[in-house]
C-alpha positions as CSV (number, residue, x, y, z in Angstrom):
1,X,99.5,114.4,113.9
2,X,97.6,113.4,110.7
3,X,99.6,114.1,107.8
4,X,97.0,113.6,104.6
5,X,97.6,114.2,100.8
6,X,95.0,117.0,100.1
7,X,93.9,119.5,101.9
8,X,93.0,119.9,105.7
9,X,90.9,120.2,107.8
10,X,90.0,116.3,106.7
11,X,87.1,116.8,109.1
12,X,84.8,113.7,108.8
13,X,87.9,111.5,107.8
14,X,89.5,112.0,111.3
15,X,86.5,112.4,113.0
16,X,85.7,108.9,111.8
17,X,89.4,107.4,113.2
18,X,88.9,109.2,116.6
19,X,85.8,107.5,116.9
20,X,87.4,103.9,116.3
21,X,90.2,105.1,118.6
22,X,87.8,105.5,121.4
23,X,90.7,107.1,123.6
24,X,90.6,110.9,124.2
25,X,93.3,112.1,122.4
26,X,94.3,115.5,120.7
27,X,94.1,115.2,117.1
28,X,96.1,117.8,114.6
29,X,95.7,117.6,111.4
30,X,98.2,119.2,108.2
31,X,97.5,118.2,104.3
32,X,100.4,118.2,101.8
33,X,98.3,120.8,99.5
34,X,98.0,123.3,102.6
35,X,99.3,127.1,101.8
36,X,99.2,126.1,97.6
37,X,98.0,128.1,95.4
38,X,95.8,127.2,92.2
39,X,99.0,127.1,89.9
40,X,101.3,125.3,92.7
41,X,98.5,122.6,93.2
42,X,98.4,122.3,89.0
43,X,102.1,122.0,89.0
44,X,101.3,118.8,91.5
45,X,98.9,117.0,88.8
46,X,100.1,113.5,87.2
47,X,102.4,113.9,83.7
48,X,102.2,111.4,81.5
49,X,103.2,107.9,82.4
50,X,103.4,109.2,86.0
51,X,101.3,107.0,88.7
52,X,98.2,108.6,90.4
53,X,96.6,109.0,93.3
54,X,93.4,111.0,94.3
55,X,92.4,113.2,97.2
56,X,90.1,116.3,97.9
57,X,90.5,119.8,98.2
58,X,89.3,121.8,101.5
59,X,86.1,122.3,99.2
60,X,85.5,118.8,98.8
61,X,86.4,118.5,95.4
62,X,88.5,115.2,94.2
63,X,92.1,116.0,92.5
64,X,94.0,113.6,90.8
65,X,97.9,114.5,91.7
66,X,101.4,113.2,90.7
67,X,101.8,110.3,93.3
68,X,105.8,110.6,93.5
69,X,106.1,114.0,93.5
70,X,103.0,114.3,96.4
71,X,104.8,111.5,98.0
72,X,108.4,113.7,98.4
73,X,106.4,117.1,99.6
74,X,104.7,114.9,102.5
75,X,108.3,113.4,103.3
76,X,109.5,116.3,103.4
77,X,106.9,118.0,105.5
78,X,107.0,114.7,108.2
79,X,110.5,114.6,108.8
80,X,110.3,118.6,109.2
81,X,107.9,118.2,112.0
82,X,109.1,119.2,115.4
83,X,111.0,116.9,117.0
84,X,109.3,116.2,120.7
85,X,105.8,118.3,119.7
86,X,104.1,115.7,118.7
87,X,103.0,111.9,120.1
88,X,102.4,110.0,116.7
89,X,102.3,111.1,113.5
90,X,99.7,109.3,111.2
91,X,100.3,108.9,107.4
92,X,96.5,109.3,106.2
93,X,96.7,107.8,102.6
94,X,97.4,104.6,101.1
95,X,99.4,104.1,98.1
96,X,102.3,105.7,99.3
97,X,105.3,102.9,99.0
98,X,108.1,104.3,100.9
99,X,109.2,105.2,104.4
100,X,108.6,108.7,106.1
101,X,111.9,109.6,108.4
102,X,110.1,111.1,111.4
103,X,111.4,111.6,115.2
104,X,108.6,110.1,117.0
105,X,106.3,106.7,116.5
106,X,104.5,106.9,112.8
107,X,101.9,104.8,111.6
108,X,102.0,104.6,108.0
109,X,98.5,103.7,106.4
110,X,100.1,101.7,103.5
111,X,102.3,99.7,105.4
112,X,99.8,98.8,107.4
113,X,97.4,97.8,104.7
114,X,100.5,95.8,102.8
115,X,101.7,93.9,106.3
116,X,97.8,93.2,106.6
117,X,96.7,91.8,102.9
118,X,99.8,89.8,102.9
119,X,99.0,88.0,106.2
120,X,95.5,87.0,105.0
121,X,97.2,85.8,101.5
122,X,99.8,83.8,102.9
123,X,97.1,82.6,105.0
124,X,96.1,81.0,101.5
125,X,92.7,83.5,101.5
126,X,91.6,84.8,98.2
127,X,92.1,88.4,98.5
128,X,90.2,91.2,96.7
129,X,91.1,94.7,96.6
130,X,89.0,97.8,95.9
131,X,91.0,100.8,94.8
132,X,89.4,104.4,94.2
133,X,90.9,104.8,90.8
134,X,90.9,102.5,87.6
135,X,94.7,103.3,87.0
136,X,95.6,102.1,90.4
137,X,94.5,98.9,89.8
138,X,97.9,98.5,87.0
139,X,99.7,100.6,89.3
140,X,99.3,98.6,92.2
141,X,103.4,97.3,92.9
142,X,103.7,95.0,95.9
143,X,106.2,92.4,94.6
144,X,105.4,89.8,97.3
145,X,102.0,90.2,96.7
146,X,102.4,88.3,93.1
147,X,103.0,84.8,95.0
148,X,99.3,85.0,96.4
149,X,96.2,85.1,94.9
150,X,95.3,88.9,94.7
151,X,92.3,90.4,92.5
152,X,92.5,94.1,92.4
153,X,89.4,95.8,91.1
154,X,88.5,99.8,91.2
155,X,85.2,101.5,92.6
156,X,84.2,105.0,93.9
157,X,83.3,105.5,97.6
158,X,79.9,106.1,98.3
159,X,78.9,105.4,95.2
160,X,76.6,101.9,95.3
161,X,75.9,101.3,91.9
162,X,80.1,101.2,91.8
163,X,81.0,99.1,94.6
164,X,78.6,96.5,93.3
165,X,80.2,96.3,90.0
166,X,83.0,95.7,91.6
167,X,82.2,92.8,94.0
168,X,81.4,91.2,90.7
169,X,85.3,91.2,89.6
170,X,85.9,89.8,93.1
171,X,83.6,86.9,93.3
172,X,86.0,84.2,93.5
173,X,87.8,86.3,96.7
174,X,87.0,85.1,100.5
175,X,88.0,88.7,102.0
176,X,87.9,92.3,100.5
177,X,89.9,95.2,101.2
178,X,88.5,98.7,100.7
179,X,92.5,100.2,99.9
180,X,91.3,103.2,100.6
181,X,90.8,106.0,103.3
182,X,88.6,107.7,101.4
183,X,86.1,104.7,102.0
184,X,83.7,104.9,104.9
185,X,82.0,102.9,107.4
186,X,78.9,102.6,105.2
187,X,80.9,101.5,102.4
188,X,82.3,98.6,104.4
189,X,78.9,97.7,105.3
190,X,77.3,98.2,101.6
191,X,80.1,95.7,100.5
192,X,79.6,93.2,103.3
193,X,76.2,93.1,103.3
194,X,76.4,92.7,99.2
195,X,78.8,90.2,99.2
196,X,78.4,88.5,102.9
197,X,82.2,88.7,103.0
198,X,84.2,89.7,105.4
199,X,85.4,94.0,104.5
200,X,88.5,94.9,105.8
201,X,88.4,99.0,106.4
202,X,91.7,101.0,106.0
203,X,90.0,103.5,108.7
204,X,89.7,100.9,110.8
205,X,93.3,99.1,110.9
206,X,94.8,102.9,111.3
207,X,92.8,103.4,114.1
208,X,93.7,99.8,115.8
209,X,97.7,101.2,114.9
210,X,96.9,104.0,116.6
211,X,95.5,102.0,119.6
212,X,98.8,99.6,120.1
213,X,101.1,102.7,119.3
214,X,99.9,104.8,121.9
215,X,100.5,102.2,124.3
216,X,97.5,103.0,127.0
217,X,97.5,100.7,129.6
218,X,94.0,99.9,129.1
219,X,92.1,99.9,125.8
220,X,88.7,99.5,125.7
221,X,87.5,96.7,123.7
222,X,86.7,96.3,120.4
223,X,83.8,95.0,118.8
224,X,84.2,91.5,117.5
225,X,87.8,91.6,120.2
226,X,87.3,88.1,121.9
227,X,87.9,88.0,125.9
228,X,90.6,85.5,125.1
229,X,93.0,88.1,122.4
230,X,91.6,90.7,125.1
231,X,93.3,89.1,127.9
232,X,96.7,88.7,126.4
233,X,96.6,92.1,125.1
234,X,96.8,93.3,128.5
235,X,99.7,91.2,128.8
236,X,101.6,93.7,127.3
237,X,103.4,96.7,128.6
238,X,102.9,99.9,127.2
239,X,106.1,99.7,124.9
240,X,105.6,96.3,123.2
241,X,102.2,97.3,122.6
242,X,103.8,100.1,120.7
243,X,106.9,97.4,119.1
244,X,103.8,95.0,118.3
245,X,102.1,98.0,116.4
246,X,105.6,98.7,114.2
247,X,106.4,94.9,113.4
248,X,103.2,94.4,112.2
249,X,103.8,97.3,109.9
250,X,106.6,95.3,108.7
251,X,109.6,97.7,110.4
252,X,112.9,96.3,110.5
253,X,114.4,96.0,114.0
254,X,116.4,98.8,113.4
255,X,113.6,100.9,111.9
256,X,111.7,100.6,115.2
257,X,114.2,101.7,117.4
258,X,114.9,104.3,115.3
259,X,111.0,105.3,116.0
260,X,110.8,104.8,119.3
261,X,114.1,106.2,119.7
262,X,115.8,102.8,121.6
263,X,118.3,100.4,120.9
264,X,117.8,97.6,118.4
265,X,118.6,95.2,120.6
266,X,115.8,96.2,123.0
267,X,113.4,96.2,120.1
268,X,114.8,92.8,119.5
269,X,114.2,91.7,124.1
270,X,110.5,93.3,123.6
271,X,109.6,91.9,120.0
272,X,110.6,88.7,121.8
273,X,108.2,89.2,124.5
274,X,105.0,90.2,122.5
275,X,105.4,86.7,120.3
276,X,105.1,85.1,123.7
277,X,102.7,86.8,125.6
278,X,100.6,86.6,122.5
279,X,101.2,82.6,121.7
280,X,102.1,83.1,118.4
281,X,105.4,82.1,116.6
282,X,105.7,84.4,113.0
283,X,104.7,88.3,112.3
284,X,102.2,86.8,109.8
285,X,100.1,84.5,112.7
286,X,100.8,87.9,114.8
287,X,99.1,89.9,112.4
288,X,96.4,87.7,112.0
289,X,95.5,87.5,115.3
290,X,95.1,91.5,115.5
291,X,93.0,91.9,112.7
292,X,90.7,89.1,113.4
293,X,90.3,91.0,117.2
294,X,89.0,93.9,115.6
295,X,92.0,95.7,117.0
296,X,94.0,96.4,114.0
């Protein structure tokens, strides 16, 4: 189940993610604005001083919403999904800095992005973030990032001039992150060609997390994945792949256990097995390995 901020269906977005997943998966969608009339949607627009998030309506019209109030609504939607109805829930948006309580394994796009950025920054790379809204540059609130070389700017998706302008702000950065699911593969290629630097796309990270959490025994090799990495990944059991993905999101053993319906002690054992089989000594090293392979 894909849960997005706006109205469903988000056909282009979901289809794009599923192409990168590369597995036969039955995808369902629900939008946080589904079933609301125009007045109810207007009530979710940001008040002065409220953090903002941008999404689209069913007619492809962009709309800016109150981040805290739409986050509360999405949290209730996820919590009320029928237990056992889905193998996986995907929170298909960045910018919502919160945990979502779910009765099944969950991919939280914001957590995936945070973990990736922090891991790359910890390595010493200068990271550039491109946000979809100018206000979101000042609202970016990840305290741990304050220790690293992070530069944020903004650009509109599918707008070459806007993306080119953003790159001027990120001239000193070594890796660029398109920090919204609104950015697509064409945007990634535009930025990569113009900058000559590695560009990380949120949609690809989500697809990688889905592959790992579904725990299929033989996921297809992804572009850029080395044979060494593929061989290591194949050593993992389906459950270990699930633990790998959730640990890489920064979840505690207790949170992983809650999503997978197992004990924290069992998670600890699986976690140790993952680190051993992937031949890494820290979660940061694990994330860097998976990101650099193109799997996550």
